DRENTORKOL-3810 file (N, C-alpha, C; in nm, 4 decimals):
REM DRENTORKOL-3810
@n.u->-3.1109; n.v->15.0644; n.w->-1.0300; ca.u->-3.1424; ca.v->15.0021; ca.w->-1.1376; c.u->-3.1525; c.v->14.8532; c.w->-1.1010
@n.u->-3.2386; n.v->14.7771; n.w->-1.1534; ca.u->-3.2569; ca.v->14.6315; ca.w->-1.1388; c.u->-3.1371; c.v->14.5528; c.w->-1.0861
@n.u->-3.1490; n.v->14.4524; n.w->-0.9651; ca.u->-3.0468; ca.v->14.4069; ca.w->-0.9424; c.u->-2.9928; c.v->14.2907; c.w->-1.0619
@n.u->-3.1169; n.v->14.2547; n.w->-1.1134; ca.u->-3.0759; ca.v->14.1381; ca.w->-1.2352; c.u->-3.0136; c.v->14.2038; c.w->-1.3530
@n.u->-2.9989; n.v->14.3192; n.w->-1.3846; ca.u->-2.9196; ca.v->14.3815; ca.w->-1.5035; c.u->-2.7678; c.v->14.4314; c.w->-1.4353
@n.u->-2.7989; n.v->14.4476; n.w->-1.3231; ca.u->-2.6521; ca.v->14.5120; ca.w->-1.2375; c.u->-2.5758; c.v->14.4082; c.w->-1.1986
@n.u->-2.6057; n.v->14.3103; n.w->-1.1394; ca.u->-2.5550; ca.v->14.1922; ca.w->-1.0973; c.u->-2.4274; c.v->14.1242; c.w->-1.1899
@n.u->-2.4534; n.v->14.1103; n.w->-1.3118; ca.u->-2.3478; ca.v->14.0468; ca.w->-1.4178; c.u->-2.2212; c.v->14.1338; c.w->-1.4002
@n.u->-2.2252; n.v->14.2607; n.w->-1.3563; ca.u->-2.1242; ca.v->14.3591; ca.w->-1.3888; c.u->-2.0353; c.v->14.3869; c.w->-1.2530
@n.u->-2.1219; n.v->14.3319; n.w->-1.1325; ca.u->-2.0491; ca.v->14.3484; ca.w->-0.9998; c.u->-1.9350; c.v->14.3373; c.w->-0.9932
@n.u->-1.8647; n.v->14.2536; n.w->-1.0327; ca.u->-1.7197; ca.v->14.1809; ca.w->-1.0032; c.u->-1.6853; c.v->14.1795; c.w->-0.8564
@n.u->-1.5555; n.v->14.1918; n.w->-0.8346; ca.u->-1.5315; ca.v->14.1486; ca.w->-0.6920; c.u->-1.5599; c.v->14.2687; c.w->-0.5976
@n.u->-1.6148; n.v->14.3991; n.w->-0.6470; ca.u->-1.6465; ca.v->14.4975; ca.w->-0.5572; c.u->-1.7643; c.v->14.5664; c.w->-0.6231
@n.u->-1.8922; n.v->14.5223; n.w->-0.5672; ca.u->-2.0186; ca.v->14.5475; ca.w->-0.6447; c.u->-2.0273; c.v->14.7464; c.w->-0.6098
@n.u->-1.9500; n.v->14.7798; n.w->-0.5544; ca.u->-1.9536; ca.v->14.9477; ca.w->-0.5374; c.u->-1.9096; c.v->14.9933; c.w->-0.6485
@n.u->-1.8235; n.v->14.9121; n.w->-0.7186; ca.u->-1.7379; ca.v->14.9868; ca.w->-0.8452; c.u->-1.7975; c.v->14.9273; c.w->-0.9771
@n.u->-1.9327; n.v->14.9043; n.w->-0.9595; ca.u->-2.0070; ca.v->14.8483; ca.w->-1.0736; c.u->-1.9811; c.v->14.9514; c.w->-1.1962
@n.u->-1.9594; n.v->14.8879; n.w->-1.3102; ca.u->-1.9480; ca.v->14.9999; ca.w->-1.4310; c.u->-2.0738; c.v->15.0722; c.w->-1.4679
@n.u->-2.2150; n.v->15.0086; n.w->-1.4289; ca.u->-2.3256; ca.v->15.0975; ca.w->-1.4786; c.u->-2.3426; c.v->15.1924; c.w->-1.3815
@n.u->-2.3137; n.v->15.2091; n.w->-1.2718; ca.u->-2.3295; ca.v->15.3446; ca.w->-1.2084; c.u->-2.2511; c.v->15.4578; c.w->-1.2460
@n.u->-2.3236; n.v->15.5632; n.w->-1.2420; ca.u->-2.2847; ca.v->15.6980; ca.w->-1.3103; c.u->-2.3363; c.v->15.7015; c.w->-1.4679
@n.u->-2.3472; n.v->15.6052; n.w->-1.5278; ca.u->-2.4130; ca.v->15.6124; ca.w->-1.6522; c.u->-2.5685; c.v->15.6686; c.w->-1.6627
@n.u->-2.6089; n.v->15.7159; n.w->-1.7352; ca.u->-2.7250; ca.v->15.7839; ca.w->-1.7468; c.u->-2.8542; c.v->15.7058; c.w->-1.8306
@n.u->-2.9527; n.v->15.7208; n.w->-1.8179; ca.u->-3.0609; ca.v->15.6702; ca.w->-1.8563; c.u->-3.1924; c.v->15.7860; c.w->-1.8802
@n.u->-3.2511; n.v->15.7469; n.w->-2.0023; ca.u->-3.3455; ca.v->15.8570; ca.w->-2.0447; c.u->-3.4944; c.v->15.7470; c.w->-2.0157
@n.u->-3.5745; n.v->15.7962; n.w->-1.9074; ca.u->-3.6724; ca.v->15.7263; ca.w->-1.8477; c.u->-3.8332; c.v->15.7991; c.w->-1.9255
@n.u->-3.8965; n.v->15.7388; n.w->-1.9790; ca.u->-3.9981; ca.v->15.7677; ca.w->-2.0317; c.u->-4.1440; c.v->15.6927; c.w->-1.9638
@n.u->-4.2424; n.v->15.8102; n.w->-1.9523; ca.u->-4.3944; ca.v->15.7552; ca.w->-1.9024; c.u->-4.4825; c.v->15.7992; c.w->-1.9627
@n.u->-4.6044; n.v->15.7699; n.w->-1.9282; ca.u->-4.7157; ca.v->15.8361; ca.w->-2.0044; c.u->-4.7255; c.v->15.9896; c.w->-1.9980
@n.u->-4.6458; n.v->16.0394; n.w->-1.8753; ca.u->-4.6592; ca.v->16.1711; ca.w->-1.8367; c.u->-4.5610; c.v->16.2407; c.w->-1.9274
@n.u->-4.4178; n.v->16.1656; n.w->-1.8892; ca.u->-4.3010; ca.v->16.2180; ca.w->-1.9500; c.u->-4.2696; c.v->16.1549; c.w->-2.0691
@n.u->-4.3229; n.v->16.2022; n.w->-2.1873; ca.u->-4.3319; ca.v->16.1483; ca.w->-2.3264; c.u->-4.1846; c.v->16.1910; c.w->-2.4122
@n.u->-4.1253; n.v->16.3048; n.w->-2.3267; ca.u->-3.9858; ca.v->16.3423; ca.w->-2.4403; c.u->-3.8908; c.v->16.2781; c.w->-2.3411
@n.u->-3.9207; n.v->16.2168; n.w->-2.2323; ca.u->-3.8072; ca.v->16.1532; ca.w->-2.1318; c.u->-3.7205; c.v->16.2204; c.w->-2.0359
@n.u->-3.7164; n.v->16.1785; n.w->-1.9273; ca.u->-3.6202; ca.v->16.2263; ca.w->-1.8196; c.u->-3.5046; c.v->16.1536; c.w->-1.7889
@n.u->-3.3941; n.v->16.2434; n.w->-1.8107; ca.u->-3.2498; ca.v->16.1692; ca.w->-1.7858; c.u->-3.2189; c.v->16.1545; c.w->-1.6145
@n.u->-3.1890; n.v->16.0297; n.w->-1.5993; ca.u->-3.1623; ca.v->16.0210; ca.w->-1.4570; c.u->-3.0109; c.v->15.9517; c.w->-1.4717
@n.u->-2.9168; n.v->15.9602; n.w->-1.3802; ca.u->-2.8065; ca.v->15.8678; ca.w->-1.3584; c.u->-2.8039; c.v->15.7716; c.w->-1.2601
@n.u->-2.7550; n.v->15.6470; n.w->-1.3007; ca.u->-2.7774; ca.v->15.5146; ca.w->-1.2212; c.u->-2.6979; c.v->15.5405; c.w->-1.0978
@n.u->-2.7470; n.v->15.5308; n.w->-0.9976; ca.u->-2.6583; ca.v->15.5352; ca.w->-0.8578; c.u->-2.6267; c.v->15.4029; c.w->-0.8155
@n.u->-2.6875; n.v->15.3130; n.w->-0.7620; ca.u->-2.7162; ca.v->15.1890; ca.w->-0.7244; c.u->-2.7904; c.v->15.0489; c.w->-0.7641
@n.u->-2.7916; n.v->14.9782; n.w->-0.7013; ca.u->-2.8600; ca.v->14.8708; ca.w->-0.7261; c.u->-2.9921; c.v->14.8393; c.w->-0.6431
@n.u->-3.1158; n.v->14.8100; n.w->-0.7057; ca.u->-3.2471; ca.v->14.7858; ca.w->-0.6684; c.u->-3.2810; c.v->14.6532; c.w->-0.6170
@n.u->-3.2653; n.v->14.6100; n.w->-0.5042; ca.u->-3.2615; ca.v->14.4930; ca.w->-0.4824; c.u->-3.4218; c.v->14.4862; c.w->-0.4649
@n.u->-3.5299; n.v->14.5430; n.w->-0.4570; ca.u->-3.6410; ca.v->14.5178; ca.w->-0.4825; c.u->-3.7403; c.v->14.5086; c.w->-0.5999
@n.u->-3.6444; n.v->14.5393; n.w->-0.7081; ca.u->-3.7000; ca.v->14.5434; ca.w->-0.8348; c.u->-3.6863; c.v->14.4012; c.w->-0.8819
@n.u->-3.7874; n.v->14.3638; n.w->-0.9419; ca.u->-3.8181; ca.v->14.2046; ca.w->-0.9625; c.u->-3.8152; c.v->14.2094; c.w->-1.1097
@n.u->-3.8106; n.v->14.3032; n.w->-1.1904; ca.u->-3.7988; ca.v->14.2608; ca.w->-1.3476; c.u->-3.6692; c.v->14.3495; c.w->-1.3946
@n.u->-3.5986; n.v->14.2779; n.w->-1.5279; ca.u->-3.4687; ca.v->14.3277; ca.w->-1.5650; c.u->-3.4822; c.v->14.4868; c.w->-1.5990
@n.u->-3.5800; n.v->14.5238; n.w->-1.6241; ca.u->-3.5841; ca.v->14.6622; ca.w->-1.6729; c.u->-3.6437; c.v->14.7707; c.w->-1.5948
@n.u->-3.6755; n.v->14.6949; n.w->-1.4595; ca.u->-3.7060; ca.v->14.8000; ca.w->-1.3389; c.u->-3.6107; c.v->14.8871; c.w->-1.3098
@n.u->-3.6612; n.v->15.0195; n.w->-1.2454; ca.u->-3.5874; ca.v->15.1127; ca.w->-1.2218; c.u->-3.6492; c.v->15.1676; c.w->-1.0607
@n.u->-3.5721; n.v->15.2036; n.w->-0.9683; ca.u->-3.6042; ca.v->15.2755; ca.w->-0.8503; c.u->-3.5677; c.v->15.4031; c.w->-0.8676
@n.u->-3.6746; n.v->15.4938; n.w->-0.8654; ca.u->-3.6572; ca.v->15.6611; ca.w->-0.8793; c.u->-3.6569; c.v->15.7189; c.w->-0.7569
@n.u->-3.6182; n.v->15.8000; n.w->-0.7099; ca.u->-3.6224; ca.v->15.8610; ca.w->-0.5783; c.u->-3.7741; c.v->15.9332; c.w->-0.5756
@n.u->-3.8412; n.v->15.9275; n.w->-0.4810; ca.u->-3.9776; ca.v->15.9942; ca.w->-0.4475; c.u->-4.0062; c.v->16.1185; c.w->-0.5357
@n.u->-3.9364; n.v->16.2209; n.w->-0.5130; ca.u->-3.9514; ca.v->16.3528; ca.w->-0.5661; c.u->-3.9506; c.v->16.3862; c.w->-0.7170
@n.u->-3.8364; n.v->16.3284; n.w->-0.7784; ca.u->-3.8587; ca.v->16.3321; ca.w->-0.9216; c.u->-3.9468; c.v->16.2475; c.w->-0.9779
@n.u->-3.9604; n.v->16.1154; n.w->-0.8891; ca.u->-4.0788; ca.v->16.0277; ca.w->-0.9494; c.u->-4.1906; c.v->16.0797; c.w->-0.9522
@n.u->-4.2460; n.v->16.1474; n.w->-0.8477; ca.u->-4.3830; ca.v->16.2151; ca.w->-0.8512; c.u->-4.3981; c.v->16.3355; c.w->-0.9480
@n.u->-4.2788; n.v->16.4313; n.w->-0.9298; ca.u->-4.2986; ca.v->16.5586; ca.w->-1.0282; c.u->-4.2770; c.v->16.5432; c.w->-1.1813
@n.u->-4.1725; n.v->16.4378; n.w->-1.1917; ca.u->-4.1422; ca.v->16.4148; ca.w->-1.3399; c.u->-4.1956; c.v->16.3138; c.w->-1.4210
@n.u->-4.2142; n.v->16.1971; n.w->-1.3599; ca.u->-4.2885; ca.v->16.0956; ca.w->-1.4218; c.u->-4.4434; c.v->16.0466; c.w->-1.3966
@n.u->-4.4753; n.v->16.1514; n.w->-1.3288; ca.u->-4.6326; ca.v->16.1299; ca.w->-1.3231; c.u->-4.6707; c.v->16.0097; c.w->-1.2087
@n.u->-4.5971; n.v->15.9986; n.w->-1.0617; ca.u->-4.6343; ca.v->15.9078; ca.w->-1.0058; c.u->-4.7078; c.v->15.9257; c.w->-0.8780
@n.u->-4.8003; n.v->16.0431; n.w->-0.8908; ca.u->-4.8450; ca.v->16.0942; ca.w->-0.7721; c.u->-4.9513; c.v->15.9879; c.w->-0.7045
@n.u->-4.9963; n.v->15.9157; n.w->-0.7727; ca.u->-5.1199; ca.v->15.8462; ca.w->-0.7141; c.u->-5.0866; c.v->15.6859; c.w->-0.6849
@n.u->-4.9720; n.v->15.6345; n.w->-0.7125; ca.u->-4.8880; ca.v->15.5236; ca.w->-0.6791; c.u->-4.7657; c.v->15.5264; c.w->-0.6710
@n.u->-4.7000; n.v->15.4069; n.w->-0.6130; ca.u->-4.5566; ca.v->15.3854; ca.w->-0.6018; c.u->-4.4961; c.v->15.3285; c.w->-0.7331
@n.u->-4.5726; n.v->15.2739; n.w->-0.8100; ca.u->-4.5099; ca.v->15.1900; ca.w->-0.9341; c.u->-4.5989; c.v->15.2429; c.w->-1.0455
@n.u->-4.5435; n.v->15.2584; n.w->-1.1823; ca.u->-4.6002; ca.v->15.3145; ca.w->-1.3000; c.u->-4.5233; c.v->15.2167; c.w->-1.4153
@n.u->-4.5976; n.v->15.2291; n.w->-1.5154; ca.u->-4.5055; ca.v->15.1699; ca.w->-1.6418; c.u->-4.4443; c.v->15.2601; c.w->-1.6888
@n.u->-4.3011; n.v->15.2256; n.w->-1.7097; ca.u->-4.2032; ca.v->15.3147; ca.w->-1.7733; c.u->-4.1384; c.v->15.2419; c.w->-1.8978
@n.u->-4.0510; n.v->15.3262; n.w->-1.9400; ca.u->-3.9644; ca.v->15.2258; ca.w->-2.0468; c.u->-3.8501; c.v->15.3396; c.w->-2.0575
@n.u->-3.7206; n.v->15.2863; n.w->-2.0657; ca.u->-3.6076; ca.v->15.3545; ca.w->-2.0849; c.u->-3.4861; c.v->15.3201; c.w->-2.1934
@n.u->-3.4136; n.v->15.3959; n.w->-2.2274; ca.u->-3.2999; ca.v->15.3641; ca.w->-2.2850; c.u->-3.1728; c.v->15.4393; c.w->-2.2372
@n.u->-3.0572; n.v->15.3770; n.w->-2.2622; ca.u->-2.9022; ca.v->15.4520; ca.w->-2.2205; c.u->-2.8979; c.v->15.5810; c.w->-2.3131
@n.u->-2.8202; n.v->15.6730; n.w->-2.2164; ca.u->-2.8007; ca.v->15.7823; ca.w->-2.3150; c.u->-2.6665; c.v->15.7742; c.w->-2.3597
@n.u->-2.6501; n.v->15.8058; n.w->-2.4912; ca.u->-2.5060; ca.v->15.7545; ca.w->-2.5277; c.u->-2.4387; c.v->15.9062; c.w->-2.4992
@n.u->-2.3235; n.v->15.8669; n.w->-2.4962; ca.u->-2.2106; ca.v->15.9755; ca.w->-2.4518; c.u->-2.1504; c.v->15.9945; c.w->-2.5650
@n.u->-2.1335; n.v->16.1399; n.w->-2.6337; ca.u->-2.0576; ca.v->16.1288; ca.w->-2.7704; c.u->-1.9299; c.v->16.2506; c.w->-2.7058
END
């Protein structure tokens, strides 16, 4: 997840960021129903607040990133009930 979104929650130990472990549903032109991912860590290379870094395998297979390393996505938090 973007460092811009995560850093305000880092506290004394960034490894204990409360956003880690939370789930997001990510949508793309190929994944119109969305794919759920778990936030693992901070993406230092993500420049936009809503940017996400997804592992290459799931990125290519589930979000449609075959031809490029970046695609337009949108996402939302998955609420736990």
